[in-house]
N, C-alpha and C positions, 0 to 999 in steps of 0.2 A: 504493500500500500504506500509506495514511495511518492505517489501523487496526491496524497491526502494532507490537507493543511488544517491544523487545529489551533484555535485561538485560546490561550490561557489568560484568564483575567483574575488577578488576586493582588491585594495590596501588600502581601507578605512575600518578599523576594525569596525567602527560604522555601516557602510552599511552592512557588512557581518553579524553582529549580528542581525540587523533588519530583514534581509531576513531569516536568520536561525531561529529566534524566531517564525516566521510565518510558516515556512515549517515543523518544528518539531511538531507543533500542528497537522499536518496531518500524523504524524508517519514516515516521511521520514528520512532516515539516511543521515547525512550531513558530507561532507569533505570540508575543507577550504584551500585556498591558497591566499597569499597576493601579489604575483607578478607572471608574466608569467613563469619564470623559475621554480618556485616552483609548479605551476599548471601542467606543463608538467611532472615533476618528479612524482607527485601524480597520474596523469592520467596514466602514463606508468605502475605504480605499481598496479593500480586498474582498468585497462581498462575493464576487464570482469565484474566488479561489478557496474561501473558507468552507470547510466541510462539516465542522463541528465546533461548538463553543463550550469551554469549561468556565463557568461564571460564578464567582464568589458573591455572596449576598451583601455582607457588611463591608463597605468600602468608603473611602473619603470622596468628596466632591459629588459623586453620583452612585447610588447604591445599585445592587444587582437587579432589583425589581424594575427600576427605572430604565436600566440598560436593556433588559428583556423586553419591556414594552416597546421601546424604540426599534429594536431588532425585529419584533413581530409585526411592526407596521409595514415592513418591506420584505421580510424573508421568513421562510419556514425551516431554516437551517437547524439541525438538531442541537439542543441546548441541555447541558447537564449543570444543574445548580449545586454549588458547594456551600455548606453552611455549618457553623459551629452551634447553632441554636437547636436544631432538631425538634422544633415544636410542630405538632400536628397541624395547627392552623396555618403555619408557614408553608407546609407542604401543600395543603389544599389551595392556598393562595397562589403558590407557584404553578400548580396544575391549571388553575383558572387562567393564568397569564400565558400558558402554552409551553410549560416546561416538559421536556421529554423524559428526563431522569432526575432524581433528587438524591444526593449523597451527603450524609452528615459527617462532619469532622469530629474526631480523628477517623481516618479510614485507611485501609490497606492500599498502597499504591498498585499492587498487583490486581486487586479487585477492581480498582478504578480503571485500569487498563482493560480488563475483561469487559467492563460495562461499556467502555468507549468502543471496543471492537464489535461488541454485539449490536450496539446502536448504529454504528456505521454500516454494518452488514445489512441490517433491516432497512436503513435509509437508502442504501445503494444496491438494492436487490437486483439480480440479473434476469428476472422473469420478463417475458415479452408478451403481454396480453392485455387486452382491453375488454372489459365486461360491462354489460348494460343491465341495470336493475331498475326497470320502470322509469327510465329517463336519467338515472344516476349512472354516469360512466366512470369506472375505476380503471385507471391505467397502472397495472402493477409493475411496469417497467420504469415509468417516470414517477411513480408514487404520486399521481395527481388524480383529482376528482373534478368532474364536470357535471353540471346539472342543466339539462336542456341545452347542451352545447356551450354553456357558459362556465369558465373556470371558477372553482371554489377553493379558496386558500384554507389549508388545514395544517395544523402542527402534525408532527410524526405520530404522536400518541392519538390524536383525533382520527387520523387516517387509519391507524392500526385497529382502533376500536370499531370504526365503521366497517372495515374490511372483515373483521371477525364476525360482526353481526350479519353481514350479507352472506358470508361463507356458511353461516348456520341459519339461513333463512327459514322462517316458519317454526323455529325451535325456541322455546322459552329458555332463556339463559339466566342463571342466578348471578347475582353480583359477585359472589365468591368465585364462580367459574370464570367470569369475565376477568377478574383480577389475576387469577392464576394463568390464564392463557394470553392476555394482552400485556400485562405488566411483566410477566416472565420471571418473577422472583417473589418471595414472600413479602407481602405488603402489610406492615403493621400500622394500620391507620384506619380512618373512617371510610366506609364505603361511599360516603357522600362525594368522594372525588369522582366516582363513576357517574353519579347523577349530574354533577356539574359539567362533565365532558359531554354527556348525552344532550344536555340543554344547549350547549354551544353548537354541537353538530346539527341538531334539529333546526336551530336558527339559521345556520349556514346553508342547509338544504332547502330552506324556504317551505313551500307547500308540500314538498316531498318529505319533509321532516315527519309527516304523519305516518310514514312507513315504519318508523321506530315506535313500537307500542310498549307502554308500561304495563307489565304484568304484576298486578298487586300481590304483595307478599313474596314475590319471587325475584323479578328483575326486569329484563327487557326482551323483546322479540322484534326481528325485522321481517316485514312481509309487505310485498307490493300490493297496494289496494287502490283501485281506481274510484 
């Protein structure tokens, strides 16, 4: 993966160096920023080359949440948030803003690298297929979604959740099952994060958001209904 560029944003130089040392062993190209303002400057100049962002929450000048909001205005690049707080509400807030992964400090650098590789693999899948679900077109090669031929911007997590729902069309899926299959690791938090993602997906799908049905006491089901 020597063509992959990762932006590391953290105000602690020691932390940036630790992460960088492990990532360059995998031949990733690394860009660094020590605060939110610098991160946005670097991202805007290199947006077409950056494949993933590792973003600290607590930083001077501009915090991680503000940086994420600005990035999501123009890009769906995968973002992993790093935080020392580890509060459940912080995680929910991050998912609301479009975070793809969330890792609390302190963490194992090897685990971080594994998360980075897994996220990049999902984001840059090599399938070549476009499927239509009642006017919702999902391109699994480009990881894009179109509704009635109009592009719909989605974060990687939103895309994966929608794809999981349509792949299991007409099947009632529990929140626990969704977490296990979409988040791909044990999630110690409130299942409300799924509800918030579903709400955003429905909004983005417009009238076709009705295809995602709430199954009381269970979870959700995707079914095309005219």
